[in-house]
N, C-alpha and C positions, 0 to 999 in steps of 0.2 A: 938210078936214082940214089942219091946220097942219104945218109942217115938224117941230115937236117931237113930234107925235102919232105919226109913222110909225115911228121907232125903238121906241116903247113898244109899239105894236100888234104889230110883228115879234117883239119879245121875248116877248110874251105868248103868241103863236101858237107859238113854239119851245118854250116851257115846256109848253103844253098837249100838243103832239105828243111830247114826251119822257115825260110822264106816262101817254099812252096806250100807248106802246111798252113801257113798264115793266110796265103792268097786263097786257099780253098776253103777256109773256115768261114761261117756266116758273118756279115758285117754286123758289128755290135753298135747300135746307136743309143745315145742317152734317152732316158724316158721323157716325154714331153712335159713341159712346164704347165701346171694346171692354170687355166684362165680364171682369174678372180670373178666372183659373182658381182654383177653390177649393183652398185649402192643406190637405193632409191633416194631421189632428191625430194625432200619435203616440200609440199606446196602450201602456200598460205590459204587459210579457209576463207572464202569469200565473206565479206561483211554483209549482213542483211540489209536490204534496201526496201523503201516504200515505193512500190510500182504505181504508175499512173493509174492502173486499173483499180488498185485498192484505194487510192485517193478519190477517184471518180465515183466509186460505189460505197463509199464509207458512210458511217453514221456521224452526225455532228449535232451539237447544240448550237443553234444560231444565237449570236451576240445580242442582236437588237430586239428580237421578238421572243427570245427564250423558248424556241421551239425545238423539239427533238426530231430531227429528220434523217432519213436514209436516202442518199442520193442514188440515182440510176443514171449512168453516163453524165455525171456531173450536175444533175438537176433533180428537184422535187417540187412538184406542183400539185396542190390539193385544194379541195373545196371551191366554192363560187360565192359571188356577191361579197357579203360581209365576212364570210369564212375563208375567203380566198387567201391562199399563201404560196409564194414561190421562193425557193432557195436555190441558188446555182453558183457554181465556181466560175470565176473569170478565167480566161486562158492563161494569164500570167501566174508564174510560180517561181520560188527560189529555193535552191537546195544547198545545204550546208550544215555543220554542226552548231546547234544552238545552246547546247547544255553541257559542252565539253566532255562527253562520254566517248568521243571518237566515231559515232555513228552519224549517218547523213539524215538530218531532219528536214522538214519542208515548211515553207511560209506560203500560205494560200490566200486568196481574196475571195471572199464569200459575200454574195449580193443577196438582199432580202427585200421582197416586195409584199406588203400586206393588203394590196387591192387598190391603193391609190397611185399617184404619180410618182411617189418617191421610191427610189431604189438605193437602199442604204448599203454601202460596201464597207466591209470590215477586214482587217487583216487578222487571220487566225494562224496559230502554229500547230504543227502536228510533230510530236516527238516520235523518234524511232526507237521503241522499247524492244530491242532484239528482234526486229522485224514486224512488230505489232504497232499499229497507229494509235497514238494517244494525244487527244486534242489538248492544247494549252495555250493560254494567252489570247487576248482579243483586243483590238484597238479600231475604233470607228475612223474611217478615212473621210468619207463625205457622202452626200446624196449625189449619185451619178458622176463620180469623178472621172477624169481622164487619166488613165495610168500610163505614164511613159516607160518606167522600168521598175523591176523589183529584184533585188539580189541580196544574198547573205555573203558578208565579208568579215573575216576575223571574228566570227560568232555574233555579228550584229546584222540586223535587217535594214537595208537601205531602200527607200521608197522615193521615187521621182514622180510627182503627179501635178495635175492642175485641178484645184478645187474652188469652191465658190468663196469669193470675197463678200463683204457686207452689201454691196450695191449690185451684185451680179444677179441676173435672171437665172432661174433654176436650169434652164436649158443650155446656158452659156457661161460655165466657170472660166475665170481668167487668172486666178491666183495661183502662180507657179510656186510649188513647194518642194523642198527636199527634207525628208524625215529620217531620223536614225532611232532604231528601236532595240532595246536590250530586253532579254528575258531575265526577270529577276523575281524570286519568290513565286514561281508558277504563273507570273503575270507579265504583260508586256508594259514596258516603261519607255515613254518618249524621252530620249536623252539629248536630241538635238533637233531643232527645226529652224529652217530658214525660208523665207518668202520673198516673192517679187511680183509686183503687179506687172501687167504687160507693158513692156518698154520702160519699166522703172528700175531703180537701184535695188539690188539685194539687201533685205533687212536681215542681219545676222548678229549674233553675239559669239565671240571667239575668246574662250578661256584659255590663257597660256600657262597659268600656274595656279594650283599645283597640277602635276601630271595625273593622269587617271590612275587610281589604285595606290596613290600615295598614303602614307601614314601621318597623322597629325595628333597633337595632344594639346589640349587647352583652347588653341584657336589655330586658324589656318589663313594665310595671306592669299587672297584671290585676286589674280591679275589678268588683264586682257584688253581687248579692244572691240570697237564697233564701227562699221563704215558710216553709219548715221547714229548720232546720240539719240536717245529716247526723249519722249515728251517730258519736260521739266527735269531732265537729266537724272531720272530715277528708273530703276528696274525693281521687279519684285524678286526678292531672295527667299527661296524655300530650301529647307533641309528635310528630306524624306528618308525613311528607312527602306530596307529591301523589299518590304511588302507594299511600298507606295504610301505609307501613312506619313502625313506631315507632322514633323517634330517641332518645326519653328518656321515662321514667316515674318517678313519685314522689308523695308526699303532698302535699296543698295544704290550708292550714289555713283554717277558717271561724270567725268569731267570732260567738257568740250568748250571750244573757243567761241562758238556761236550756235544758235539753234539750226538743226539740220547738218551741222559739221560733224566730222568724225569724232568718236569719243574714246576715251581710255578709262580704265578703272584699276585700283590697286588699294584694296580694303581688307581689313581683318574680318574674319567671320568666326564668332564665338561658337565653340563646341562644347562648352560647359554643360554639365547635367547629362550628356549622353554617355552610356555605358561603355567602358573600355572594350575594345574588341568588336564594337558594332561597325558594320559597313553601311555607310550613309551616302546619299547623293546630294551634292550642293547644286541647286538649280538657280540660274539667273533667267528671268523671263521678262520680255517686252510684250505688254498687252495693248491691245486697240483701245483708244479712248472712247470709241463709238460703241462697242458692244462687249468689250472685255476679252475678246478672242486673243488667241496667241499670234503675235507676229514674228517673234523670234525667241529662240530658247537654246541654252547650251548648259551643259551640266558636267560634273566630274564626280567619280566615286572616290571616297576617301574612307580609310579605316582608322577609327578613333583609338588612340593608344593610351 
């Protein structure tokens, strides 16, 4: 072996020894990466609802007889003879937000019978006060009406029913009506009413301006149309406040080519003397010449500026 071969041999031997030592040493593995704790996903708290059981067994003040009753399975029957009284819920109900608080309220139909043949049906509201029922609003529908539908849409109650016309026998109502009801000032306000006799043309008033909720100062121009102009081409104009109190009443002219023809209107309504900031309802009403009952009604809320 030459002098140059000795260092190479020594180096080779050292490398071989190092590789043997590495192979015999325990395998070094990196520590495991800790698994993060799962993050809890927040769940929405369920909104309180008024169950059917709560409504069917609730306490109510009846609108027509002013009786305090507690229902059992939707019914309360007491007394006999002259003291007899029956209050019961009709099967139709509607659910939706009536007062803008985001909770689901309920519209119910409550029937009252004081011992005679009449069964007076009223619309009543039940507000959802954080899961507790609070009665509010009442509106008489009719004696023994036929209820087609009841719903809450966009905060308003919509009722489709058949009620009694002036010449109808009490057992056979024929007047088809559609009613729109607002909750205002803790009471129900009839804001739209259309009617149709069996086989007849619908009687309606359609306000096209101003839009609902508009602001007005001094006066406001009220425009619209009717499929049939009213008797003597005049409607009743009413301005009422949020509590239903009449602030002003008077005639409101409609233009029509002939009696019984379609009509239009475009008239100013004076708001003078009403405090700025007041929210009022402008109503146009067509009344029956026979008994003064409402044939058609439309209205619009306006804020006085």
